[in-house]
C-alpha positions in Angstrom: -8.7 -30.6 9.3 -8.5 -27.2 7.7 -10.1 -26.8 4.3 -7.9 -23.8 3.5 -4.7 -25.6 4.5 -5.7 -28.7 2.4 -6.3 -26.4 -0.6 -2.9 -24.7 -0.1 -1.2 -28.1 0.3 -2.9 -29.6 -2.8 -1.7 -26.6 -5.0 1.8 -26.7 -3.5 2.0 -30.5 -4.0 1.0 -30.4 -7.6 3.0 -27.3 -8.4 6.2 -28.7 -6.8 5.8 -32.0 -8.7 4.9 -30.3 -12.0 7.9 -28.0 -11.8 10.3 -30.8 -11.5 10.5 -31.9 -7.8 8.1 -34.8 -7.4 10.2 -36.5 -4.7 10.1 -33.3 -2.6 6.4 -33.0 -3.2 5.8 -36.6 -1.9 8.1 -36.2 1.1 6.3 -33.0 2.2 2.7 -33.5 1.3 1.9 -37.3 1.0 0.9 -39.6 3.9 1.7 -43.3 4.4 0.1 -44.3 1.2 -0.7 -42.8 -2.2 -3.5 -44.5 -4.2 -3.4 -43.5 -7.8 -6.5 -43.7 -10.1 -4.9 -42.2 -13.3 -4.3 -45.3 -15.6 -1.2 -43.8 -17.1 0.6 -43.5 -13.7 1.7 -46.5 -11.5 0.2 -46.8 -8.1 2.0 -45.5 -5.0 4.5 -42.8 -4.2 7.3 -44.1 -6.5 4.9 -44.4 -9.4 4.0 -40.7 -9.0 7.7 -39.7 -8.7 8.7 -41.7 -11.7 5.9 -40.2 -13.8 6.7 -36.6 -13.0 10.4 -37.1 -13.3 9.8 -38.4 -16.8 7.5 -35.5 -17.6 10.2 -33.0 -16.5 12.9 -34.7 -18.6 10.7 -34.9 -21.7 8.8 -31.6 -21.4 10.8 -29.2 -19.3 9.1 -26.1 -20.7 5.5 -27.0 -19.7 3.5 -24.6 -17.6 0.5 -24.7 -15.3 -2.1 -22.2 -14.1 -4.3 -23.0 -11.2 -7.8 -21.8 -12.2 -9.9 -23.0 -9.3 -9.5 -24.9 -6.0 -12.5 -26.2 -4.1 -12.5 -28.2 -0.9 -15.1 -30.2 1.0 -14.6 -32.7 3.8 -11.4 -34.6 3.1 -11.3 -33.7 -0.7 -9.7 -31.0 -2.7 -10.5 -30.4 -6.4 -8.1 -28.5 -8.6 -9.0 -27.0 -12.0 -5.9 -26.3 -14.0 -4.9 -24.9 -17.4 -1.7 -26.5 -18.7 0.4 -25.5 -21.7 2.8 -28.1 -23.2 5.3 -28.0 -26.1 4.0 -27.0 -29.5 1.4 -24.9 -27.5 -0.8 -28.0 -26.8 -3.1 -26.8 -24.1 -5.1 -29.0 -21.6 -7.7 -28.5 -18.9 -7.4 -30.9 -16.0 -9.6 -31.6 -13.0 -7.7 -33.3 -10.2 -9.2 -34.6 -7.0 -7.1 -35.3 -3.9 -8.2 -37.1 -0.8 -6.5 -36.1 2.5 -5.9 -38.5 5.4 -6.6 -37.7 9.1 -3.1 -36.1 9.4 -3.8 -33.6 6.6 -1.6 -35.5 4.1 -2.6 -36.5 0.5 -3.4 -40.2 0.2 -5.4 -40.6 -3.0 -5.7 -39.0 -6.5 -8.2 -39.0 -9.4 -8.0 -36.8 -12.5 -9.6 -36.0 -15.8 -7.6 -34.4 -18.7 -9.0 -32.8 -21.8 -7.1 -31.2 -24.7 -8.5 -27.7 -25.5 -9.8 -28.0 -29.1 -9.0 -25.7 -31.9 -12.7 -24.7 -32.3 -15.7 -24.6 -30.0 -19.4 -24.6 -30.5 -19.6 -21.7 -28.0 -17.6 -18.6 -27.2 -16.7 -19.6 -23.7 -13.2 -20.7 -22.6 -12.6 -24.0 -20.7 -11.1 -22.0 -17.8 
């Protein structure tokens, strides 16, 4: 298992789905199963596809920047900055587990809206 390859695949998977081709992302990067821990997304491959198809229809002008990517063992962590309509901005932390064949098989995430004001001068990305 190559940490660098897993990192590349996690970014490509998320980017492909986010930009409107979740079915292609699943076909290329997901293994036999896809366990979903985000409570807003149904479990399994079809749940992932349905969610990102809906996001593409409802929010076609969203954008994503990959800030950091960290890999250890069979896990890859992505730190992203997302901009949605009306300039709503979010920071996400996504964790992907890879199976023994180098395919994504499990996902966890945490999403936080970037607030208008901050108690410190540092950005969230």
